[in-house]
N, C-alpha and C positions, 0 to 999 in steps of 0.2 A: 265587149257582151257581162265578161268580168262581173266588173261594177254594178252594172246594170242589175244584173239577176244578184247578185249579193244586198246591194241596196234592195230591191224590193223584196229581197228571201227574209236570210236572217236578220238584215240590220232591225227590223219591225220586230220579232219576237226580241230583241236583245233590250230594244230601247223599253218594253212594254215591259219586260221584265223588272226592273231599275228604277222606271221615272214615278213609279207610284210613292216611291221614299219619300219623295223632294211635294207629292201635293198631298199630302196627310194632314198637314193645317189645314189647307182648304176643304177636303173632302171630309171633314171630322165638323169643322165650322157649317158646312151644306148639310151636313145627315142632322148635326144642333138645328140650326133653322127649318128643316123642312118637319122634323120632330113639332117643335118650337109652334108651328103655325097649325099641324095640322092637330094637338092635341092640348095645346095651350099652358103645355109645364115645359120644364126642362129638360134633358133627357139627364140621368144619371153617369156618374163617369165610366162607372165599371159596364154599364150596357151601350154606350158610347165607342170601345174599348172592345167588344164583341164584336158592333157591328162593323169597327173597323178591320178586324179580325179575319171576318166571314170576304169582305171587301179586299184583302189584302191574297187570303188562301183558297178564294174562287178560284183566280186564276191557275194555281199548280194543280184545282180537280177537272178541272177542263183541259186542262194540257194533261192530263194522264191519259182523259177520256180519250181527246185526240188522235196522244200516241196508239192506244188502243185501236183507236177505228183507222189508222189511216194505213195500216198492212191492206186489212181488207178492203177500203175504197181505193187504192191501188193496183191493187189485183182486178179489182172486175173493172172498174172505169179506165183505168192508164195513170197515167202519173201527171201528164198535163193535164188531162180532165177535172183529174181530184185539186189541183191545186187553182185552177177557174173555181170548183166547186165553193172552194177553201177561201177564195178574193170575197165569193160572195159571204160567206157566212163574220168576213172577217166586214166586211159594209154595214151589214146589220150590227155587230158590235160596236162598231162606230156610234154608226148613228143613236144607239139604246145610250153608249155614256154621253155621246156628245150636247142632244135630247134632255138629257135628266133634269139641269135646271129650269129649260124652259116648262118641261114639265110638274116641276118640284116634285120631283121622284129621287132617294134615291138609290132605289131596289132596280132603277135603270142600270145604275152604274154594278152593282151585283151582276145582271142578267147580259152587260157587257164584256166586264171583264172576266167571265163566264165564259160567251162567245171566244172572246181575246185566247182565251186559254187553252181553248177546243182549235181554234187556227194554229194558235204556233204551237201546238202536238202532233198538226197532220203537217204543219210546214217544216215542220225540220225535220219530218221525215221523205216524206214526198219530195222533197225544193234537194235535197241532199242527190237523191237517186236520181232525180233528173237531170240533173248538172250535169254530174256522172254518165247518163247519157249521149249525152248532147254534143260533148264536149270532146277533141281527137285527142286520142291515145294516147298522146305524147305530153299529152297537158292534165290528164282526166285527176291525177295524184295533187298535182299542186292548184286544180280549179276545186275541187273536193274540202280541199283542206283552206278552203277559204271561206267559207260557209264557216265557222269554225273564228275566222276571223274577220266576218261584218258582225256575228254576234257577237263575238266581242265590243269593236267598236259602238256596237247599237248600245252595250249598257256602260259603254265611256259616255258618248253623247249626252245620254238621257242622265247620266250624273253631273258633269261639266254643263247644262240647260238648268241643271235644279241646285246651280251654286246660289245662296240667295242674293249674295252682292253681285250678280246677272242680273 
């Protein structure tokens, strides 16, 4: 149960934090191709870097909003319902990011990253509380620490999968 909750909970947030670093050349190329197709000119390097900075940082903005909303959501709806709602947010975020190439819209990546950040912000608070509530009293401290472990593991997996020679 701990492994399932860890992989389904904080592992995803850690993975999303780190995976963007290794996809940067591909996403920047996609932004450039989309811009060229729409407007007939190549995107200036400074503008491309600005758009790339938005793609990276919008995750943190969403995370901040998610953290601020998580207390209200867990108090009003409960932790389990809050986490189920969060799953819907993450599914919508994944669909936006996944279909951005087909739709030829780099803006969908921005929306997807923003929603992923909201999901991570809600998850990092509600998940730890929920896991602490459902775990036996003897294991409560150990189970709460596994959230940090799986967050770090998610970052590690993203970095390993991002190695160029793999």
